[in-house]
C-alpha positions in Angstrom: -4.9 20.3 38.3 -4.0 23.1 40.6 -6.1 26.3 39.9 -4.2 29.2 40.2 -6.5 32.8 40.6 -4.6 35.8 39.9 -6.1 38.9 40.4 -5.0 42.5 39.5 -6.9 45.6 38.4 -5.5 46.7 34.8 -4.2 44.1 31.9 -0.8 45.5 31.4 -0.1 45.3 35.1 -0.2 41.6 34.6 1.3 41.3 30.8 4.0 43.9 31.3 5.2 42.4 35.0 4.0 39.1 36.1 3.6 37.5 31.8 7.0 35.1 32.9 5.4 33.9 36.4 2.0 33.2 34.1 3.9 31.6 31.6 5.4 29.2 34.2 2.6 28.0 35.7 0.9 27.2 32.4 3.8 25.2 31.7 3.6 23.5 35.0 0.3 22.1 34.0 -1.5 24.6 36.3 -5.0 26.2 35.6 -4.5 29.9 35.5 -7.6 32.0 35.8 -7.0 35.8 34.9 -9.6 38.1 37.0 -9.1 41.9 35.7 -10.8 44.2 33.7 -11.0 43.9 30.2 -7.7 45.4 28.4 -5.9 45.2 25.3 -3.4 42.7 26.7 -6.3 40.0 27.7 -6.4 38.1 24.7 -2.8 37.5 24.6 -2.7 35.8 27.6 -6.5 33.8 27.1 -4.0 32.6 23.9 -1.3 31.4 25.9 -4.3 29.6 27.7 -5.6 31.4 30.4 -9.1 31.1 31.5 -10.2 35.2 32.0 -12.5 36.3 34.2 -14.4 40.1 33.5 -14.9 42.0 37.1 -15.6 45.9 36.8 -13.1 47.8 38.9 -13.2 51.4 39.7 -9.4 51.9 40.4 -9.4 55.0 42.1 -12.6 55.4 43.3 -13.9 55.6 46.6 -18.0 54.7 45.5 -18.9 52.3 47.8 -22.2 51.2 46.3 -19.3 50.1 43.3 -16.4 48.7 46.1 -20.1 46.7 47.4 -20.3 45.3 43.8 -16.9 44.5 43.5 -16.5 42.4 46.7 -19.8 40.8 45.8 -18.8 39.8 42.5 -15.5 38.4 43.9 -17.3 36.2 46.4 -19.1 34.9 43.5 -15.7 34.3 42.0 -13.8 32.0 44.9 -17.1 30.4 45.5 -16.8 29.3 42.1 -13.4 28.4 40.9 -12.5 27.4 44.8 -8.8 28.4 43.5 -5.7 26.3 45.2 -4.0 29.5 45.3 -4.8 33.2 44.6 -2.1 35.8 43.9 -3.3 39.6 44.8 -1.8 42.3 43.3 -2.5 46.6 43.3 -4.2 48.0 46.5 -7.9 47.3 46.0 -7.4 43.9 44.7 -5.2 43.0 48.1 -7.5 44.7 50.4 -10.4 42.8 49.3 -9.5 39.7 47.7 -7.6 39.3 50.9 -10.2 39.4 52.9 -12.8 37.1 51.0 -9.9 34.7 50.8 -9.2 34.5 54.6 -12.4 34.2 55.6 -13.4 31.3 53.0 -9.8 29.6 53.6 -8.3 29.9 50.3 -4.3 30.3 50.3 -3.2 33.5 48.9 -0.2 35.5 48.6 -0.1 39.3 48.9 1.9 41.9 46.9 2.5 45.4 48.2 3.7 47.6 45.5 3.8 50.8 46.9 1.6 52.0 49.8 -0.3 54.3 48.3 -1.4 57.7 49.2 -4.2 56.6 51.2 -1.8 54.3 53.6 1.2 56.5 53.6 -0.1 60.1 54.4 -2.0 60.6 57.9 -5.6 61.7 57.5 -8.9 61.0 58.7 -8.8 58.0 56.7 -5.5 56.4 57.3 -7.0 54.6 60.4 -9.3 52.9 58.6 -7.5 51.9 55.7 -4.7 50.0 58.0 -7.5 47.9 59.6 -8.2 47.0 56.5 -5.0 46.2 55.3 -4.6 44.5 58.6 -7.6 41.9 58.0 -7.3 41.5 54.5 -3.2 40.2 54.9 -3.8 38.2 58.4 -4.1 35.1 56.8 -1.7 35.4 53.6 0.7 32.5 53.1 3.3 35.2 52.3 3.0 38.9 51.7 5.9 40.1 49.1 7.2 43.4 49.6 9.0 45.5 47.1 11.0 47.7 49.0 12.5 48.0 52.5 10.3 51.0 53.5 7.5 49.4 52.6 8.2 46.5 54.8 9.3 48.5 58.0 6.8 50.5 57.6 4.0 47.2 57.9 6.5 46.4 60.9 6.1 49.5 62.5 2.3 49.8 62.3 2.3 46.2 63.1 -0.1 45.0 60.1 1.3 41.4 59.3 3.9 39.3 61.4 3.5 36.3 59.1 5.9 34.7 56.1 7.4 37.6 54.3 9.8 37.9 50.9 11.8 41.1 50.2 12.0 41.1 46.0 13.6 43.5 43.6 10.2 45.0 42.6 9.1 42.9 40.0 12.4 42.8 38.6 13.1 43.4 35.3 13.3 40.9 32.0 16.6 41.1 31.2 15.9 39.3 27.8 13.3 41.9 26.1 14.8 44.8 27.8 18.3 44.1 26.5 21.0 46.3 26.6 20.8 48.8 23.3 23.7 50.3 21.6 24.0 54.0 22.8 22.8 56.7 20.5 24.8 59.5 19.4 24.8 62.9 20.6 25.4 64.4 17.2 21.9 65.6 17.2 21.5 67.1 21.1 20.8 64.9 23.9 17.5 63.6 24.4 15.5 62.5 27.9 12.8 60.7 28.4 9.9 61.1 31.2 7.7 57.6 31.1 5.0 57.7 33.5 0.9 58.8 33.7 1.3 62.2 33.7 -0.1 63.1 37.5 1.5 65.8 39.9 2.8 62.9 42.1 5.2 61.6 39.4 6.7 64.8 39.2 5.3 65.9 35.9 5.5 69.2 37.1 9.0 69.6 37.7 10.3 67.8 34.7 8.2 70.6 32.6 10.3 72.8 34.5 13.6 71.6 34.0 12.9 71.5 30.5 11.9 74.7 30.1 15.1 76.1 32.0 17.5 73.9 30.3 16.2 74.9 26.8 17.1 78.4 27.2 20.9 77.7 27.6 20.7 74.1 25.6 18.0 74.5 23.2 19.6 71.3 21.2 18.7 69.5 24.4 14.9 67.1 24.1 12.7 66.6 26.4 10.1 63.6 25.8 6.8 63.1 27.5 5.6 59.1 27.2 2.1 58.4 29.2 -1.4 59.0 29.8 -2.8 61.8 31.2 -4.0 61.2 34.2 -3.9 64.8 36.3 -5.6 67.3 34.1 -1.8 68.2 32.4 -3.3 68.3 28.6 -3.7 72.0 28.1 -0.3 72.3 29.7 1.6 69.6 27.9 0.3 71.4 24.3 1.1 74.6 25.2 4.7 73.2 26.4 4.8 71.4 23.0 3.7 74.5 20.9 6.6 76.2 22.6 9.1 73.9 21.3 9.8 72.8 24.7 8.8 68.9 24.9 7.4 66.2 22.8 4.2 64.5 23.8 3.2 61.0 22.6 0.6 59.6 24.8 0.6 56.1 25.5 2.7 54.1 23.4 2.6 50.2 23.3 6.4 49.8 23.2 8.4 52.3 25.0 11.5 50.4 23.6 11.5 52.8 20.2 11.9 55.7 22.6 14.3 54.4 25.0 16.9 53.3 21.9 17.0 57.0 21.0 17.4 58.6 24.3 20.5 59.6 26.1 18.8 59.3 29.8 15.3 58.9 31.5 14.4 61.3 34.4 11.8 59.7 36.6 11.0 63.2 39.3 8.4 60.6 41.3 7.2 61.6 44.6 4.5 59.0 44.1 4.4 55.9 46.6 6.5 53.5 44.5 7.1 49.6 44.9 10.0 49.8 42.9 10.0 51.7 39.5 9.4 49.6 36.9 10.4 52.7 34.4 14.4 53.4 36.2 14.7 49.4 35.7 13.7 49.2 32.1 15.6 51.7 31.3 19.2 50.9 33.4 18.6 47.5 31.9 18.8 49.1 28.1 22.2 50.8 29.0 19.8 54.4 29.9 21.6 56.5 32.8 18.6 57.6 35.2 18.2 60.8 37.0 15.2 60.1 39.6 14.4 61.1 43.5 15.6 60.3 46.6 12.6 58.0 47.5 12.3 54.7 48.4 10.8 52.7 45.1 13.6 54.6 43.1 16.7 55.6 44.9 17.4 51.6 44.8 17.4 51.5 41.1 20.4 53.8 40.9 24.3 54.1 42.4 24.9 57.8 42.8 27.0 59.3 40.3 28.2 55.8 38.7 24.5 54.5 37.4 23.1 58.3 37.0 21.6 60.7 39.6 19.7 61.2 42.3 18.0 64.2 43.8 15.9 65.1 46.5 12.1 65.0 45.1 10.1 68.1 44.3 13.1 69.7 44.3 13.0 71.6 40.6 16.3 73.6 41.2 18.4 70.3 42.4 16.8 68.5 39.0 18.5 71.1 37.1 21.5 70.5 38.4 21.5 67.2 38.0 20.6 67.1 34.6 22.8 70.2 33.7 25.9 67.6 35.4 24.8 65.1 32.9 25.0 67.4 29.6 28.4 68.5 31.3 29.8 64.5 30.2 31.4 63.2 27.0 28.9 60.9 25.5 31.9 58.6 26.1 31.0 58.6 30.1 27.2 58.9 29.2 27.6 55.3 27.5 30.1 54.4 30.3 27.3 55.1 32.4 24.7 53.4 30.8 26.9 50.3 30.7 27.0 50.3 34.4 23.2 50.9 34.9 22.3 47.8 33.0 25.4 45.7 35.0 23.5 47.0 38.1 20.6 45.2 36.8 22.1 41.6 35.6 23.5 41.7 39.4 20.1 42.4 41.3 17.2 42.8 39.4 16.8 39.7 37.3 13.0 39.0 36.6 13.7 35.3 37.0 14.8 35.5 40.3 11.6 36.7 41.3 9.0 34.2 39.6 11.5 31.3 41.1 10.6 33.1 44.6 6.9 33.4 44.0 7.0 29.8 42.3 9.0 28.1 45.4 5.6 30.1 47.7 3.2 28.7 45.6 4.3 25.3 45.2 6.1 24.8 49.0 
C-alpha cells in the first residue's frame, strides 16, 4: 500500500482545492495522511478514509521558536510514517517540508501557489527566503507552478532546474461550480467581493468604488464575503451602516451568493498563484472584473468574459464597473456564458488532478 503524506497549512485549502486528488488517491488504495492544523473540514476527510495528523502552524508568523517546534514536529512525522510521496502546499510548508524531505531522501512534490510578498518584493530578507526556497525544492521530484510569471521568476533567480509543470492553478470543479441561471436586474445589479479582507486583496479600492458608484447608481448592491484579517472591521461596519456595502463575514458556501450576483470584482494585487475566486465565479457563469496581475488576468478574456483593470487604480475600477452597468442584462448574461466556456476549455480541475497522479505514479 502506497503511503501519501499531504501537508498544508489550512483545512479549507486542502478540501476546497485538492479534495478530488485526495479522493482519487484513496480509491487507488493508497494510505493518505493529511498533516495540517485541525479545522472544520478535517472530520469530513477522515470520514473519507484519511488519517489526520494535527500540527500547529503559525501561518504568517515569523517567530523562530515556533518554527523550530514545527520543524521538529515535521521531522518526527516523516520519520514515523516514511511516506512513499509527500505533497507540499503553501509557502512555509513547502520550505520546511521540502528541506526535510530532501534531507531524508523522501520523494516529494512542491506546489507554488503564488510567491508571497517576502519572495516577490525586494527587501533585506528576500535573499534569505530565496536561499531557503532553493534548498527546499532542490531535490523535488516535480514542482508545479500555477502561473507563468512565477515559473519565470524561479528560472530568473535560478531557484530550480529540475522537472516542472505549469497547470491552470488548482483548476475548478465544473460539476460543483455549475453554470447558474443569470439573475434579473429588476432589483438592481449586485457585485461580489470574495476574499480575505486585507489590503492586498484590494478591499480599499473596492470600498472606494462602491461609495462612488452608489452615489449615482443607488440600486447597485456591493457585497463583501470573507474573514476580516486586516483590521478593517470598523471600516466595514461604517460602510455597512451607510448602506454602501453588505458584509457577510466568512461563509461556508459562496455559491448561494454567486447565484444572486451579476458580477464578481476581484481587485487583488496579492501575489496570487491563480485566483480561485475568479475561476469559481466564471464557472458559474458570472463575469469577472479583476486586475492586470499574474494569477488574475489569466482568468479573464478582456471585454469578452469580464474586464481587466490596472491594480491599485480605483478610478480604473470605477470605469470598468460603469462599463459593466452600461450593458443590457442580456449582454451581461452572454458575458457570463463566455466565462463558463473559458473555464471548460482550459481550467477543468480533472486535468490538474490527472497531472498530479501522473507524477505520483510515474
